[in-house]
py3Dmol code that shows the C-alpha trace and the ligand (Angstrom):
import py3Dmol

protein = """\
ATOM      1  CA  MET A   1       0.000   0.000   0.000  1.00  0.00           C
ATOM      2  CA  THR A   2       1.166   3.526  -0.728  1.00  0.00           C
ATOM      3  CA  LYS A   3       0.186   6.729   1.052  1.00  0.00           C
ATOM      4  CA  ASN A   4      -2.829   6.940  -1.266  1.00  0.00           C
ATOM      5  CA  GLY A   5      -3.903   3.429  -0.418  1.00  0.00           C
ATOM      6  CA  ALA A   6      -3.115   2.133  -3.906  1.00  0.00           C
ATOM      7  CA  ALA A   7      -1.511  -1.310  -4.046  1.00  0.00           C
ATOM      8  CA  ILE A   8       1.451  -2.162  -6.246  1.00  0.00           C
ATOM      9  CA  ILE A   9       0.726  -5.583  -7.709  1.00  0.00           C
ATOM     10  CA  ASN A  10       3.753  -7.786  -7.137  1.00  0.00           C
ATOM     11  CA  GLY A  11       3.927  -9.821 -10.341  1.00  0.00           C
ATOM     12  CA  LYS A  12       7.396 -11.027  -9.473  1.00  0.00           C
ATOM     13  CA  ALA A  13       6.182 -12.700  -6.268  1.00  0.00           C
ATOM     14  CA  TYR A  14       3.051 -14.120  -7.932  1.00  0.00           C
ATOM     15  CA  ALA A  15       5.169 -15.524 -10.788  1.00  0.00           C
ATOM     16  CA  ALA A  16       7.590 -17.137  -8.311  1.00  0.00           C
ATOM     17  CA  SER A  17       4.729 -18.868  -6.490  1.00  0.00           C
ATOM     18  CA  LEU A  18       3.218 -20.012  -9.811  1.00  0.00           C
ATOM     19  CA  ARG A  19       6.587 -21.472 -10.855  1.00  0.00           C
ATOM     20  CA  GLU A  20       6.755 -23.338  -7.520  1.00  0.00           C
ATOM     21  CA  ARG A  21       3.256 -24.782  -8.011  1.00  0.00           C
ATOM     22  CA  ILE A  22       4.207 -25.932 -11.522  1.00  0.00           C
ATOM     23  CA  LYS A  23       7.432 -27.469 -10.239  1.00  0.00           C
ATOM     24  CA  ALA A  24       5.389 -29.463  -7.719  1.00  0.00           C
ATOM     25  CA  GLU A  25       3.212 -30.877 -10.543  1.00  0.00           C
ATOM     26  CA  VAL A  26       6.141 -32.048 -12.701  1.00  0.00           C
ATOM     27  CA  PRO A  27       6.965 -35.203 -10.647  1.00  0.00           C
ATOM     28  CA  LYS A  28       3.293 -36.259 -10.862  1.00  0.00           C
ATOM     29  CA  PHE A  29       3.459 -35.983 -14.655  1.00  0.00           C
ATOM     30  CA  GLN A  30       6.765 -37.829 -14.660  1.00  0.00           C
ATOM     31  CA  GLU A  31       5.357 -40.653 -12.542  1.00  0.00           C
ATOM     32  CA  GLN A  32       2.504 -41.190 -14.970  1.00  0.00           C
ATOM     33  CA  THR A  33       4.447 -40.865 -18.218  1.00  0.00           C
ATOM     34  CA  GLY A  34       8.043 -41.778 -17.386  1.00  0.00           C
ATOM     35  CA  ARG A  35       9.375 -38.466 -18.686  1.00  0.00           C
ATOM     36  CA  ALA A  36       9.400 -34.740 -17.887  1.00  0.00           C
ATOM     37  CA  PRO A  37       7.421 -32.182 -19.940  1.00  0.00           C
ATOM     38  CA  GLY A  38       9.626 -30.741 -22.701  1.00  0.00           C
ATOM     39  CA  LEU A  39       9.775 -27.207 -24.103  1.00  0.00           C
ATOM     40  CA  ALA A  40      11.592 -26.399 -27.361  1.00  0.00           C
ATOM     41  CA  VAL A  41      12.578 -22.787 -27.974  1.00  0.00           C
ATOM     42  CA  VAL A  42      13.788 -21.673 -31.394  1.00  0.00           C
ATOM     43  CA  LEU A  43      15.834 -18.501 -31.773  1.00  0.00           C
ATOM     44  CA  VAL A  44      16.827 -17.230 -35.214  1.00  0.00           C
ATOM     45  CA  GLY A  45      19.561 -14.601 -35.398  1.00  0.00           C
ATOM     46  CA  ASP A  46      21.226 -12.610 -32.665  1.00  0.00           C
ATOM     47  CA  ASP A  47      18.731  -9.940 -31.547  1.00  0.00           C
ATOM     48  CA  ALA A  48      20.041  -8.875 -28.131  1.00  0.00           C
ATOM     49  CA  ALA A  49      16.680  -8.694 -26.322  1.00  0.00           C
ATOM     50  CA  SER A  50      15.616 -12.076 -27.739  1.00  0.00           C
ATOM     51  CA  GLN A  51      18.877 -13.671 -26.538  1.00  0.00           C
ATOM     52  CA  VAL A  52      18.103 -12.491 -23.002  1.00  0.00           C
ATOM     53  CA  TYR A  53      14.490 -13.771 -23.148  1.00  0.00           C
ATOM     54  CA  VAL A  54      15.544 -17.165 -24.502  1.00  0.00           C
ATOM     55  CA  ALA A  55      18.229 -17.581 -21.831  1.00  0.00           C
ATOM     56  CA  SER A  56      15.659 -16.747 -19.102  1.00  0.00           C
ATOM     57  CA  LYS A  57      13.165 -19.223 -20.549  1.00  0.00           C
ATOM     58  CA  HIS A  58      15.816 -21.967 -20.608  1.00  0.00           C
ATOM     59  CA  LYS A  59      16.809 -21.302 -16.986  1.00  0.00           C
ATOM     60  CA  ALA A  60      13.199 -21.246 -15.757  1.00  0.00           C
ATOM     61  CA  THR A  61      12.340 -24.444 -17.671  1.00  0.00           C
ATOM     62  CA  ILE A  62      15.229 -26.351 -16.076  1.00  0.00           C
ATOM     63  CA  ALA A  63      14.436 -24.897 -12.634  1.00  0.00           C
ATOM     64  CA  ALA A  64      10.858 -26.228 -12.933  1.00  0.00           C
ATOM     65  CA  GLY A  65      12.233 -29.734 -13.582  1.00  0.00           C
ATOM     66  CA  MET A  66      11.259 -29.736 -17.268  1.00  0.00           C
ATOM     67  CA  GLU A  67      13.335 -30.589 -20.334  1.00  0.00           C
ATOM     68  CA  SER A  68      14.575 -27.588 -22.312  1.00  0.00           C
ATOM     69  CA  PHE A  69      15.518 -27.965 -25.983  1.00  0.00           C
ATOM     70  CA  GLU A  70      17.188 -24.886 -27.405  1.00  0.00           C
ATOM     71  CA  HIS A  71      17.665 -24.389 -31.136  1.00  0.00           C
ATOM     72  CA  ARG A  72      19.756 -21.410 -32.195  1.00  0.00           C
ATOM     73  CA  LEU A  73      19.825 -20.777 -35.916  1.00  0.00           C
ATOM     74  CA  PRO A  74      21.836 -18.215 -37.903  1.00  0.00           C
ATOM     75  CA  ALA A  75      20.184 -14.939 -38.990  1.00  0.00           C
ATOM     76  CA  ASP A  76      20.278 -16.021 -42.659  1.00  0.00           C
ATOM     77  CA  THR A  77      18.313 -19.251 -42.048  1.00  0.00           C
ATOM     78  CA  LYS A  78      16.008 -20.065 -44.961  1.00  0.00           C
ATOM     79  CA  GLN A  79      12.232 -20.256 -44.493  1.00  0.00           C
ATOM     80  CA  GLU A  80      12.114 -23.913 -45.566  1.00  0.00           C
ATOM     81  CA  ASP A  81      14.848 -24.873 -43.095  1.00  0.00           C
ATOM     82  CA  LEU A  82      13.012 -23.188 -40.218  1.00  0.00           C
ATOM     83  CA  ILE A  83       9.737 -24.869 -41.196  1.00  0.00           C
ATOM     84  CA  ALA A  84      11.580 -28.210 -41.428  1.00  0.00           C
ATOM     85  CA  LEU A  85      12.837 -27.747 -37.858  1.00  0.00           C
ATOM     86  CA  VAL A  86       9.316 -26.905 -36.623  1.00  0.00           C
ATOM     87  CA  GLU A  87       7.993 -30.046 -38.328  1.00  0.00           C
ATOM     88  CA  LYS A  88      10.721 -32.134 -36.717  1.00  0.00           C
ATOM     89  CA  LEU A  89       9.745 -30.732 -33.306  1.00  0.00           C
ATOM     90  CA  ASN A  90       6.049 -31.405 -34.056  1.00  0.00           C
ATOM     91  CA  ALA A  91       6.944 -35.072 -34.579  1.00  0.00           C
ATOM     92  CA  ASP A  92       9.233 -35.335 -31.529  1.00  0.00           C
ATOM     93  CA  GLU A  93       7.439 -37.129 -28.685  1.00  0.00           C
ATOM     94  CA  ALA A  94       9.750 -35.573 -26.073  1.00  0.00           C
ATOM     95  CA  VAL A  95       8.619 -32.073 -27.090  1.00  0.00           C
ATOM     96  CA  ASP A  96       5.304 -30.833 -25.632  1.00  0.00           C
ATOM     97  CA  GLY A  97       5.683 -27.135 -26.318  1.00  0.00           C
ATOM     98  CA  ILE A  98       7.248 -25.209 -29.200  1.00  0.00           C
ATOM     99  CA  LEU A  99       8.036 -21.510 -29.040  1.00  0.00           C
ATOM    100  CA  VAL A 100       9.614 -19.663 -31.940  1.00  0.00           C
ATOM    101  CA  GLN A 101      11.001 -16.443 -30.493  1.00  0.00           C
ATOM    102  CA  LEU A 102       9.657 -13.353 -32.265  1.00  0.00           C
ATOM    103  CA  PRO A 103      10.471 -11.099 -34.005  1.00  0.00           C
ATOM    104  CA  LEU A 104      12.057 -13.190 -36.751  1.00  0.00           C
ATOM    105  CA  PRO A 105      14.570 -11.637 -39.187  1.00  0.00           C
ATOM    106  CA  GLY A 106      12.760  -9.668 -41.920  1.00  0.00           C
ATOM    107  CA  HIS A 107      13.146 -12.200 -44.736  1.00  0.00           C
ATOM    108  CA  LEU A 108      11.182 -14.850 -42.815  1.00  0.00           C
ATOM    109  CA  ASP A 109       7.376 -15.165 -42.871  1.00  0.00           C
ATOM    110  CA  GLU A 110       6.363 -15.177 -39.185  1.00  0.00           C
ATOM    111  CA  LYS A 111       2.759 -16.120 -39.826  1.00  0.00           C
ATOM    112  CA  ALA A 112       3.708 -19.153 -41.926  1.00  0.00           C
ATOM    113  CA  VAL A 113       6.162 -20.307 -39.258  1.00  0.00           C
ATOM    114  CA  VAL A 114       3.592 -20.004 -36.448  1.00  0.00           C
ATOM    115  CA  MET A 115       1.015 -21.812 -38.600  1.00  0.00           C
ATOM    116  CA  ALA A 116       3.466 -24.707 -39.063  1.00  0.00           C
ATOM    117  CA  ILE A 117       3.453 -25.389 -35.287  1.00  0.00           C
ATOM    118  CA  ASP A 118       1.174 -28.232 -34.132  1.00  0.00           C
ATOM    119  CA  PRO A 119      -1.668 -26.306 -32.365  1.00  0.00           C
ATOM    120  CA  ASP A 120      -1.493 -28.760 -29.455  1.00  0.00           C
ATOM    121  CA  LYS A 121       2.181 -27.792 -28.922  1.00  0.00           C
ATOM    122  CA  ASP A 122       1.600 -24.066 -29.521  1.00  0.00           C
ATOM    123  CA  VAL A 123       2.468 -22.854 -26.003  1.00  0.00           C
ATOM    124  CA  ASP A 124       2.480 -19.243 -27.244  1.00  0.00           C
ATOM    125  CA  GLY A 125      -1.188 -19.613 -28.215  1.00  0.00           C
ATOM    126  CA  LEU A 126      -0.577 -17.777 -31.486  1.00  0.00           C
ATOM    127  CA  HIS A 127      -1.863 -20.349 -33.981  1.00  0.00           C
ATOM    128  CA  VAL A 128      -5.247 -19.403 -35.498  1.00  0.00           C
ATOM    129  CA  ILE A 129      -6.666 -22.702 -34.228  1.00  0.00           C
ATOM    130  CA  ASN A 130      -5.926 -21.630 -30.653  1.00  0.00           C
ATOM    131  CA  ALA A 131      -7.182 -18.071 -31.260  1.00  0.00           C
ATOM    132  CA  GLY A 132     -10.377 -19.601 -32.675  1.00  0.00           C
ATOM    133  CA  ARG A 133     -10.768 -22.038 -29.788  1.00  0.00           C
ATOM    134  CA  LEU A 134     -10.368 -19.150 -27.323  1.00  0.00           C
ATOM    135  CA  ALA A 135     -12.905 -17.014 -29.206  1.00  0.00           C
ATOM    136  CA  ASN A 136     -15.355 -19.942 -29.221  1.00  0.00           C
ATOM    137  CA  GLY A 137     -14.940 -20.493 -25.482  1.00  0.00           C
ATOM    138  CA  GLU A 138     -13.257 -23.865 -25.978  1.00  0.00           C
ATOM    139  CA  GLU A 139     -10.183 -25.245 -24.224  1.00  0.00           C
ATOM    140  CA  ALA A 140      -7.206 -23.481 -25.845  1.00  0.00           C
ATOM    141  CA  LEU A 141      -3.531 -22.795 -25.333  1.00  0.00           C
ATOM    142  CA  THR A 142      -3.620 -19.063 -24.607  1.00  0.00           C
ATOM    143  CA  PRO A 143      -0.940 -16.379 -25.088  1.00  0.00           C
ATOM    144  CA  CYS A 144       1.176 -16.098 -21.955  1.00  0.00           C
ATOM    145  CA  THR A 145       1.093 -12.356 -21.273  1.00  0.00           C
ATOM    146  CA  PRO A 146      -2.704 -11.925 -21.308  1.00  0.00           C
ATOM    147  CA  LEU A 147      -3.246 -15.135 -19.319  1.00  0.00           C
ATOM    148  CA  GLY A 148      -0.718 -13.929 -16.725  1.00  0.00           C
ATOM    149  CA  SER A 149      -2.465 -10.553 -16.634  1.00  0.00           C
ATOM    150  CA  LEU A 150      -5.792 -12.275 -15.999  1.00  0.00           C
ATOM    151  CA  MET A 151      -4.275 -14.274 -13.122  1.00  0.00           C
ATOM    152  CA  LEU A 152      -3.115 -11.023 -11.485  1.00  0.00           C
ATOM    153  CA  LEU A 153      -6.556  -9.442 -11.964  1.00  0.00           C
ATOM    154  CA  LYS A 154      -8.351 -12.407 -10.398  1.00  0.00           C
ATOM    155  CA  ASP A 155      -5.883 -12.404  -7.528  1.00  0.00           C
ATOM    156  CA  GLN A 156      -6.744  -8.736  -6.872  1.00  0.00           C
ATOM    157  CA  LEU A 157     -10.471  -8.741  -7.542  1.00  0.00           C
ATOM    158  CA  GLY A 158     -11.719 -12.328  -7.206  1.00  0.00           C
ATOM    159  CA  ASP A 159     -14.858 -12.590  -9.342  1.00  0.00           C
ATOM    160  CA  LEU A 160     -14.676 -10.250 -12.359  1.00  0.00           C
ATOM    161  CA  SER A 161     -18.320 -10.750 -13.385  1.00  0.00           C
ATOM    162  CA  GLY A 162     -20.078  -7.619 -14.601  1.00  0.00           C
ATOM    163  CA  LEU A 163     -17.051  -5.336 -14.332  1.00  0.00           C
ATOM    164  CA  ASN A 164     -16.280  -2.848 -17.113  1.00  0.00           C
ATOM    165  CA  ALA A 165     -12.935  -3.722 -18.686  1.00  0.00           C
ATOM    166  CA  VAL A 166     -11.130  -1.576 -21.235  1.00  0.00           C
ATOM    167  CA  VAL A 167      -8.261  -3.119 -23.202  1.00  0.00           C
ATOM    168  CA  VAL A 168      -6.106  -0.498 -24.914  1.00  0.00           C
ATOM    169  CA  GLY A 169      -4.314  -2.141 -27.862  1.00  0.00           C
ATOM    170  CA  ARG A 170      -5.479  -4.819 -30.276  1.00  0.00           C
ATOM    171  CA  SER A 171      -2.435  -6.981 -30.972  1.00  0.00           C
ATOM    172  CA  ILE A 172      -2.705 -10.708 -31.597  1.00  0.00           C
ATOM    173  CA  LEU A 173      -0.151 -11.342 -28.831  1.00  0.00           C
ATOM    174  CA  VAL A 174      -1.916  -9.335 -26.094  1.00  0.00           C
ATOM    175  CA  GLY A 175      -4.974  -7.121 -26.804  1.00  0.00           C
ATOM    176  CA  LYS A 176      -7.225  -9.535 -28.672  1.00  0.00           C
ATOM    177  CA  PRO A 177      -6.697 -12.605 -26.442  1.00  0.00           C
ATOM    178  CA  MET A 178      -6.937 -10.366 -23.351  1.00  0.00           C
ATOM    179  CA  ALA A 179     -10.370  -9.165 -24.456  1.00  0.00           C
ATOM    180  CA  GLN A 180     -11.497 -12.773 -25.012  1.00  0.00           C
ATOM    181  CA  LEU A 181     -10.267 -13.841 -21.581  1.00  0.00           C
ATOM    182  CA  LEU A 182     -12.064 -10.942 -19.874  1.00  0.00           C
ATOM    183  CA  LEU A 183     -15.246 -11.734 -21.799  1.00  0.00           C
ATOM    184  CA  ARG A 184     -14.974 -15.355 -20.618  1.00  0.00           C
ATOM    185  CA  GLU A 185     -14.891 -13.951 -17.054  1.00  0.00           C
ATOM    186  CA  ASN A 186     -18.165 -12.109 -17.772  1.00  0.00           C
ATOM    187  CA  CYS A 187     -16.674  -8.631 -17.979  1.00  0.00           C
ATOM    188  CA  THR A 188     -18.223  -6.008 -20.242  1.00  0.00           C
ATOM    189  CA  VAL A 189     -15.278  -5.530 -22.567  1.00  0.00           C
ATOM    190  CA  THR A 190     -14.335  -2.527 -24.669  1.00  0.00           C
ATOM    191  CA  MET A 191     -11.378  -2.775 -27.034  1.00  0.00           C
ATOM    192  CA  ALA A 192      -9.766   0.607 -27.556  1.00  0.00           C
ATOM    193  CA  HIS A 193      -6.944   1.400 -29.983  1.00  0.00           C
ATOM    194  CA  SER A 194      -5.141   4.166 -31.836  1.00  0.00           C
ATOM    195  CA  ARG A 195      -8.298   5.253 -33.709  1.00  0.00           C
ATOM    196  CA  THR A 196     -10.608   5.253 -30.678  1.00  0.00           C
ATOM    197  CA  ARG A 197     -12.353   8.614 -30.198  1.00  0.00           C
ATOM    198  CA  ASP A 198     -12.225  10.265 -26.768  1.00  0.00           C
ATOM    199  CA  LEU A 199      -9.914   7.597 -25.392  1.00  0.00           C
ATOM    200  CA  PRO A 200      -9.621   9.276 -21.946  1.00  0.00           C
ATOM    201  CA  ASP A 201     -13.433   9.134 -21.565  1.00  0.00           C
ATOM    202  CA  VAL A 202     -13.534   5.492 -22.639  1.00  0.00           C
ATOM    203  CA  VAL A 203     -10.811   4.576 -20.123  1.00  0.00           C
ATOM    204  CA  ARG A 204     -12.597   6.568 -17.380  1.00  0.00           C
ATOM    205  CA  ARG A 205     -15.522   4.124 -17.466  1.00  0.00           C
ATOM    206  CA  ALA A 206     -13.290   1.139 -16.708  1.00  0.00           C
ATOM    207  CA  ASP A 207     -13.110  -0.855 -13.480  1.00  0.00           C
ATOM    208  CA  ILE A 208     -10.261  -2.780 -15.157  1.00  0.00           C
ATOM    209  CA  VAL A 209      -7.760  -1.203 -17.546  1.00  0.00           C
ATOM    210  CA  VAL A 210      -5.254  -3.284 -19.515  1.00  0.00           C
ATOM    211  CA  ALA A 211      -2.789  -1.067 -21.357  1.00  0.00           C
ATOM    212  CA  ALA A 212      -0.904  -2.812 -24.158  1.00  0.00           C
ATOM    213  CA  VAL A 213      -0.096  -0.204 -26.782  1.00  0.00           C
ATOM    214  CA  GLY A 214       3.684   0.175 -26.514  1.00  0.00           C
ATOM    215  CA  ARG A 215       3.613   3.956 -26.010  1.00  0.00           C
ATOM    216  CA  ALA A 216       5.469   5.313 -23.000  1.00  0.00           C
ATOM    217  CA  GLU A 217       3.164   6.639 -20.241  1.00  0.00           C
ATOM    218  CA  MET A 218       0.306   7.265 -22.671  1.00  0.00           C
ATOM    219  CA  VAL A 219      -2.474   6.537 -20.156  1.00  0.00           C
ATOM    220  CA  LYS A 220      -2.570   9.487 -17.757  1.00  0.00           C
ATOM    221  CA  GLY A 221      -3.604   9.483 -14.104  1.00  0.00           C
ATOM    222  CA  ASP A 222      -6.743  11.556 -14.651  1.00  0.00           C
ATOM    223  CA  TRP A 223      -7.968   9.086 -17.299  1.00  0.00           C
ATOM    224  CA  LEU A 224      -8.508   6.519 -14.537  1.00  0.00           C
ATOM    225  CA  LYS A 225     -11.653   5.995 -12.493  1.00  0.00           C
ATOM    226  CA  ASP A 226     -11.098   6.047  -8.738  1.00  0.00           C
ATOM    227  CA  GLY A 227     -10.638   2.487  -7.558  1.00  0.00           C
ATOM    228  CA  ALA A 228      -9.743   1.013 -10.964  1.00  0.00           C
ATOM    229  CA  VAL A 229      -7.327  -1.919 -11.192  1.00  0.00           C
ATOM    230  CA  VAL A 230      -4.690  -1.346 -13.863  1.00  0.00           C
ATOM    231  CA  ILE A 231      -2.515  -3.873 -15.690  1.00  0.00           C
ATOM    232  CA  ASP A 232       0.331  -2.183 -17.520  1.00  0.00           C
ATOM    233  CA  VAL A 233       1.725  -4.491 -20.203  1.00  0.00           C
ATOM    234  CA  GLY A 234       3.998  -1.886 -21.808  1.00  0.00           C
ATOM    235  CA  ILE A 235       7.772  -1.928 -21.544  1.00  0.00           C
ATOM    236  CA  ASN A 236       9.234   1.219 -23.102  1.00  0.00           C
ATOM    237  CA  ARG A 237      12.701   2.628 -22.677  1.00  0.00           C
ATOM    238  CA  LEU A 238      12.874   6.420 -22.351  1.00  0.00           C
ATOM    239  CA  ALA A 239      15.755   8.453 -23.807  1.00  0.00           C
ATOM    240  CA  PRO A 240      18.684   8.503 -21.359  1.00  0.00           C
ATOM    241  CA  GLU A 241      18.906  11.406 -18.914  1.00  0.00           C
ATOM    242  CA  ALA A 242      22.074  13.519 -18.957  1.00  0.00           C
ATOM    243  CA  GLY A 243      25.109  11.511 -17.866  1.00  0.00           C
ATOM    244  CA  LYS A 244      23.246   8.171 -18.031  1.00  0.00           C
ATOM    245  CA  GLU A 245      23.966   5.439 -20.526  1.00  0.00           C
ATOM    246  CA  LYS A 246      20.480   3.925 -20.571  1.00  0.00           C
ATOM    247  CA  GLY A 247      17.026   5.490 -20.285  1.00  0.00           C
ATOM    248  CA  ARG A 248      14.492   4.398 -17.650  1.00  0.00           C
ATOM    249  CA  LEU A 249      12.035   1.586 -18.351  1.00  0.00           C
ATOM    250  CA  VAL A 250       8.424   2.749 -18.167  1.00  0.00           C
ATOM    251  CA  GLY A 251       5.068   1.223 -19.005  1.00  0.00           C
ATOM    252  CA  ASP A 252       2.134   2.478 -21.067  1.00  0.00           C
ATOM    253  CA  VAL A 253       0.639   4.101 -17.957  1.00  0.00           C
ATOM    254  CA  ALA A 254       1.948   7.175 -16.113  1.00  0.00           C
ATOM    255  CA  THR A 255       2.297   5.162 -12.899  1.00  0.00           C
ATOM    256  CA  ALA A 256       3.063   7.928 -10.394  1.00  0.00           C
ATOM    257  CA  GLU A 257      -0.027   9.919 -11.441  1.00  0.00           C
ATOM    258  CA  ALA A 258      -2.127   6.776 -11.613  1.00  0.00           C
ATOM    259  CA  MET A 259      -1.351   5.963  -7.964  1.00  0.00           C
ATOM    260  CA  ASP A 260      -3.566   8.892  -6.903  1.00  0.00           C
ATOM    261  CA  HIS A 261      -6.590   7.204  -8.476  1.00  0.00           C
ATOM    262  CA  VAL A 262      -6.274   3.449  -8.695  1.00  0.00           C
ATOM    263  CA  ARG A 263      -6.957   0.649  -6.252  1.00  0.00           C
ATOM    264  CA  ALA A 264      -4.034  -1.385  -7.614  1.00  0.00           C
ATOM    265  CA  ILE A 265      -1.555  -1.246 -10.494  1.00  0.00           C
ATOM    266  CA  THR A 266       1.264  -3.388 -11.878  1.00  0.00           C
ATOM    267  CA  PRO A 267       4.689  -1.726 -11.826  1.00  0.00           C
ATOM    268  CA  VAL A 268       7.150  -1.698 -14.757  1.00  0.00           C
ATOM    269  CA  PRO A 269       9.394  -3.613 -14.385  1.00  0.00           C
ATOM    270  CA  GLY A 270       8.272  -6.316 -11.939  1.00  0.00           C
ATOM    271  CA  GLY A 271       4.571  -6.508 -12.809  1.00  0.00           C
ATOM    272  CA  VAL A 272       3.365  -8.408 -15.856  1.00  0.00           C
ATOM    273  CA  GLY A 273       6.858  -9.170 -17.239  1.00  0.00           C
ATOM    274  CA  PRO A 274       7.774 -11.974 -14.806  1.00  0.00           C
ATOM    275  CA  MET A 275       4.360 -13.603 -15.341  1.00  0.00           C
ATOM    276  CA  THR A 276       5.054 -14.333 -19.007  1.00  0.00           C
ATOM    277  CA  ILE A 277       7.692 -17.013 -18.430  1.00  0.00           C
ATOM    278  CA  ALA A 278       5.778 -18.548 -15.514  1.00  0.00           C
ATOM    279  CA  VAL A 279       2.690 -18.898 -17.742  1.00  0.00           C
ATOM    280  CA  LEU A 280       4.842 -20.359 -20.524  1.00  0.00           C
ATOM    281  CA  LEU A 281       5.795 -23.144 -18.085  1.00  0.00           C
ATOM    282  CA  ARG A 282       2.128 -23.489 -17.135  1.00  0.00           C
ATOM    283  CA  ASN A 283       1.175 -23.827 -20.811  1.00  0.00           C
ATOM    284  CA  THR A 284       3.918 -26.420 -21.323  1.00  0.00           C
ATOM    285  CA  LEU A 285       2.624 -28.483 -18.387  1.00  0.00           C
ATOM    286  CA  VAL A 286      -0.957 -28.189 -19.669  1.00  0.00           C
ATOM    287  CA  ALA A 287       0.070 -29.109 -23.253  1.00  0.00           C
ATOM    288  CA  ALA A 288       2.060 -32.081 -21.932  1.00  0.00           C
ATOM    289  CA  SER A 289      -0.859 -33.306 -19.796  1.00  0.00           C
ATOM    290  CA  MET A 290      -3.369 -32.999 -22.642  1.00  0.00           C
ATOM    291  CA  ARG A 291      -1.048 -34.764 -25.109  1.00  0.00           C
ATOM    292  CA  ALA A 292      -0.515 -37.595 -22.607  1.00  0.00           C
ATOM    293  CA  GLY A 293      -4.284 -37.929 -22.126  1.00  0.00           C
ATOM    294  CA  LEU A 294      -4.048 -36.952 -18.460  1.00  0.00           C
ATOM    295  CA  VAL A 295      -6.511 -34.686 -16.651  1.00  0.00           C
ATOM    296  CA  LYS A 296      -5.592 -31.032 -16.901  1.00  0.00           C
ATOM    297  CA  PRO A 297      -3.689 -29.978 -13.759  1.00  0.00           C
ATOM    298  CA  GLU A 298      -5.940 -28.086 -11.342  1.00  0.00           C
ATOM    299  CA  GLY A 299      -5.546 -24.556 -10.107  1.00  0.00           C
ATOM    300  CA  PHE A 300      -3.677 -22.856 -12.925  1.00  0.00           C
TER     301      PHE A 300
END
"""
ligand_1 = """\
11
GUN
N 8.833 -11.990 -28.279
C 8.401 -11.151 -27.311
N 7.394 -11.715 -26.618
C 7.183 -12.928 -27.156
C 6.301 -13.998 -26.853
O 5.472 -13.950 -25.949
N 6.412 -15.094 -27.643
C 7.297 -15.177 -28.659
N 7.318 -16.290 -29.385
N 8.138 -14.209 -28.956
C 8.083 -13.099 -28.203
"""
view = py3Dmol.view(width=600, height=400)
view.addModel(protein, "pdb")
view.setStyle({"model": 0}, {"cartoon": {"style": "trace"}})
view.addModel(ligand_1, "xyz")
view.setStyle({"model": 1}, {"stick": {}})
view.zoomTo()
view.show()
């Protein structure tokens, strides 16, 4: 709690406890199948941020007791060679989840690569089959960031039924699946985006705000209804201040201003970010259980 009574949502702590709960499920899976769940991560090229993400995913996968298969390919990898690797992983019984780190180098067709992944191994939830299953209210592998955001919201608010939720941003990775998840929880969902008229007024109606636009501190404090719960998905680096090498990391919400209005808000960093990898492990465990014909693990 701050002096204004607003809570900072500790995504780092929630993610750590989720990773522990997953780790406790792995031996049960192993007992029934004789093997650990396996996650394959494919990285093409040497994008610095992607290298860091992939290394973190590998470390977290091993720490949860799962098998990690890393495939690093050169930046000039041909489309057909990448697709051939995905198909090999689709056929590999030891692999339950496949994640191709995005963005891919410009000459590669991301959509075609994602579509080559077996939907039942698509732990990123990006295949149209999984997007369609989610939209139809069926069991689906769901993108990690929105599912992690939903977990934090339910932890704060319990039942979300009937609440007004505004999702700012309509990406396939976050905005669209987030809106579907909130609808599934019986929220009244508004999707706002760059062309939305009177965006501050739209956001002011929201009990729940999810900001996922990728624009530094775009959502201002006085756009927020008193008592709103805010999930800030943005990670933007500001220009460095004088004498500093790197600029500060900020979200899509002006957090300091927001604190005067909200009931709770995720910080940047340390809010939604840590949830993404924890949910990736959750999706891998779920994919593994479904593929092995086991009951879906409870409580995730
Ligand atoms: N790059 C940044 N975030 C993600 C993600 O969630 N999945 C994949 N595959 N690539 C990413």
